[in-house]
C-alpha positions in Angstrom: -4.4 8.0 2.5 -4.1 9.9 5.5 -7.6 10.6 5.5 -8.6 7.0 5.2 -6.0 5.8 7.7 -7.6 8.5 10.2 -11.0 7.1 9.4 -10.0 3.7 10.1 -8.5 4.5 13.6 -11.3 6.4 14.8 -13.7 3.5 13.8 -11.5 1.2 15.5 -11.6 3.1 18.7 -15.5 3.2 18.5 -15.1 -0.7 18.1 -13.1 -1.0 21.1 -15.6 0.8 23.1 -18.5 -1.2 21.7 -19.8 2.0 19.6 -19.7 1.1 16.0 -22.5 0.3 14.1 -23.0 -2.1 11.4 -23.0 0.5 8.5 -19.7 2.0 10.2 -18.1 -1.6 10.1 -19.0 -2.0 6.6 -17.5 1.5 6.0 -14.4 0.5 7.7 -14.0 -2.6 5.9 -14.3 -0.8 2.8 -11.7 1.7 3.8 -9.3 -0.9 4.9 -9.8 -2.6 1.3 -8.9 0.9 -0.3 -5.9 1.6 1.8 -4.5 -1.9 1.1 -5.1 -1.5 -2.9 -3.3 1.8 -2.9 -0.3 0.2 -0.5 -0.5 -2.5 -3.0 -0.1 -0.2 -6.0 2.4 2.0 -4.4 4.7 -1.2 -3.5 4.6 -2.2 -7.1 5.6 1.2 -8.1 8.4 1.0 -5.9 9.6 -2.4 -7.1 9.1 -1.4 -10.7 11.2 1.7 -10.3 13.9 0.2 -8.1 14.2 -3.2 -9.7 14.5 -1.4 -13.1 17.6 0.5 -12.2 19.2 -2.7 -10.8 18.4 -4.7 -14.0 19.9 -1.8 -16.1 23.2 -1.8 -13.9 23.6 -5.6 -14.3 22.6 -5.3 -18.1 25.4 -2.6 -18.5 27.7 -4.8 -16.5 27.3 -7.6 -18.7 27.8 -5.6 -22.0 31.0 -4.2 -20.6 32.1 -7.6 -19.5 31.5 -9.4 -22.9 32.8 -6.4 -25.1 
C-alpha cells in the first residue's frame, strides 16, 4: 500500500503542475481504486476481529446472568 500511495502522491504533484498525461491520470485513478479497495478490506477485517470479541463478551455475560 505504501508503494501505491507514493505513486498517487507523485502523480498528484504532476497534476498540480499541469504535467500529468491522460495515461498517467488513468493509472492514478486505478491506483486510487486499488488503495480504496485494500483499505475497505482492512477495515472489514478490523471490524470482524474486534466486533467478534465484543459479541463473545456479551454472550458470556448473558450466559453468566441466566445461570
